N, C-alpha and C positions, 0 to 999 in steps of 0.2 A: 780598131775593129771590134765590134761586139760579136762574140762567137756564138751567141744564142743558146748557151747551154747552162746558164745559171739555174740552180734548183734541181738539176738532174743528179743522179747517183752514179758513182763510179767505184770500181774496185781496181786498185793499183797494186800489183804483186811486187814483192821484193823492193819495197818503197822506203826502207829506212835510210838508204844512202844511194849515192850514185845516180844513174839514169832514172831509176824508178822514183827516187825522191824528186828529181827534177820534173818529172811528169806530174807527180802529185801536187807539187807547188804551183805549177802552171794551171792545173785544173781548179784547185782551191781558189786561186786568185781570180778565176772566172766565175766564182760563185757556185761551183760544183760541190756537192756533198760527196766526200771521199772516204772509202774504207781502205786503209793501208795495212799491209801484212808483211811480216818478216819473221825470221826465227829468233833474232836477238831482242829481248825485251827492252834492255836499256837504250839501245840505239833507236828502236822503233818508237818508244815513248818520248824520247828527246825530239825526234822528228815530228811527232804528233803535236808536241807543244809549239814547235816552230810554225807549223802549218796553222794552228789555231790563232797564233798571233797575227796572221795575215788578215784576220777578220773577213774571211770569205765564206765558203761553204762549211757545213758541219764536217768534223773530222772524227772518225772512229778508228782505233788501232786494235788489230787482232794479232796477237802473237801466235805463230804457228808455222809449220812447214807446208807451204802450198803444194809441194810435190807429193804429199800424202793425202789419202782420202779424208782423214780427220782435219787436216789443215784446210783443205778446200771447203769442207762442210762448214767449218767455223767462219771462214771468210764470207761465204755466200749467205750464211744466216745473219750476218751483221749488216748486210746490204738489203734494205727493204724493197728496192726496185733497181734492177741492173740496167742502166742505160748505156754505160761505157765500161768496157773491160780492157785493161792494159795488162797483157800477159808479159811476165818478166821472170827470169830466174838466172842465177849465176851459171856461167858456163863451166863445162867439165875441164879437168886439168889437161895441159898439153902433154905430149909424149910420143912414143913410137908405137904404131899399131901392133907390132909384134908382142908388146908387153900387155896389151889389153885383153882381159878374159871376158867371158860372157857377162859376168856381174858388172864390169865397168861399162859395157855397152848398154845394158839394161838400165843402169843408173842414169846414164846420159839421156837415153830415150825417155825415161820417166820424167826427168826434169825439163827437158827442152823440146819435147815433142808431145808426149802423151798428156802431161799436165795441162798445157794450153788447150789441147783437144777436149779434155774432160770439162774444162771451164766453159768452152764454147758450147759444148753439148748441153750444159746445164743452163745456158742463158740465151742463146740466139733465138729460140722459138718464141720465148716471151717478149724479146725485143721486137720481133717481127709482128707479133700480135698487137703491140702498142704502136707500131709504125715508126719506130726510131731505135737505132742501135749502132754503136760504134765499137769495133774491136781493133785494137792495135797490138800487134805481136812484136815485141822487141826481140830481134834475132841477132844477126851479126853481119858485118861486111864480108865475112868469110863465106856466106851463102852465095855472094856474087863472085868473089875471088878467093877460093879456098886456100887455106894456109896449111902447109904440110903437117906441122906439129899439132894442129888442132883438129885431127881427124874425128874425134868423138863429137865435137861441136859441129864440124862440117856435115857429118852424117845426120845427126839428130835434127839440127835446125833446117837442113835441106829437106828432110822428110816432112817436117811441119809445113814448110813453104809449099811443097807439092800438094799436100792435103788441102791447104787453104785455097790454092788455085782453083780447086773444084768447088769447095764450099762457098766461097765468096760469090761464085757465079750461079749458085743454085737459086731456088725460089725465094730465099730470104732477101735477095737483092731487090726484088720488086716491092718489098715491104719496108724499105728504108733502113736496112741493115748493111753496113759496110764492114769489110775486114781487110786490113792492110798491114804490111810489115814495115817496120822501121829498122834499118840495118846500120848500126853505128860502126864507124871506123874508129880511129884513135880518139878517145875522150879521156879527160883528166878524172879518172876514177881510181879507187883503191886497187882494183884489179890490174889496171895498167901500171900503176906505180909499183905494185908487188912484182909484176912481170919484169919491169925495168930493173928493179933491185936484183932480181935473180940473174938477169943477163949481165949486170955489172959485176956481181960476185963471181960468176962463172968465167968472165973474160979478164977479171982483174982491173977493169977500168972503173972510173968514177961514174956515179949515177948521172950526174949532170952531163957528162960526155955522151952517154948512151941516149939520154933524153934529147939532147940537142941534135944528135944524128937522126933520130926518129922524126923530129920536127922538120928537119931539112928535106926529108922525103915526102913531105906533104905540101902540095902547091900553095895552100893557104898559109904555110909556114907557122902553124900552131896546131895544137890539139883542140878538140872541141870542149865545150863546157856543158854541164848538166842543164843549166837554165835554157840554153838555146835548143837543146834536144827536147826539153819539156815543152817549150813553146811550139815546136813543130808537131809534137804529139797532140797538144791541145787543139791545134788547127785541124788535124785529122779527125778529131772528135766533134768538131763544130758542125753547125747547120750548113756551113759553106762548102763542106767536103762530101756532100751526099752523092756526087756523081763519080767519086773516086773509090774504086773497090778492086780487090784482087791484085793490088800493086805492091811492089817492094821498093822502098825509097831508101837510097843509100846516102847517108850523111857522113862524109869522110874527108871534107876539105878539098875534094878534087883528086884524092889519091888513086882511085880506080882509073886505069888508063884507057879503058875501052870506049867505043862509041855507043854501045848499047848496054 
């Protein structure tokens, strides 16, 4: 299927690895010109080299922290025309809400709610003026099924989801701009592996045993991979997804047990 987005410009945040990288790979393969950003220069430049080897769209790498005004300004300046915005940022650490002070909450909100809002504020009106725009917010399956130890993430990402529910249905929808959420469940990322290593160390069990137990709890009997996540993201950015907006799509191998 031709997604109809070759030649368009995209900004993919936190794209040096994991799900952000998967999204960037899928878009570049479709001929999209992509600006990727992340804090770590080495990993980001290595990913940029991999993406350029795909011989798809142009790839620009901008080192910076997208959760800061300077980081956002640098990323936006590198993208001559914003047709596609993929918001992504690492989630806050797990813990007990009794231990989180105001600073911890503000940091979580800055990264996982306010940063995506600032980037949408900077881009959606111009998208609407051109008659085409796609925003994909990578949030978390915890938005649909909250996880007790991920209270910071639950709160910040749910706040973003509520905000987008209104924005996606505003006047920009009539001008070809869609905004949707992609909610990942367990995916084979550094974050999941680090969390599994921590659980293994805490319980005194082997990493493989903890990992296998997690997989057994997923109806698909596997964790997801970044390539399939990226492919779904690219479809949401395509010309074929123009009638889908304000939705939150859960990719979790069937793990969520609810009907709705």
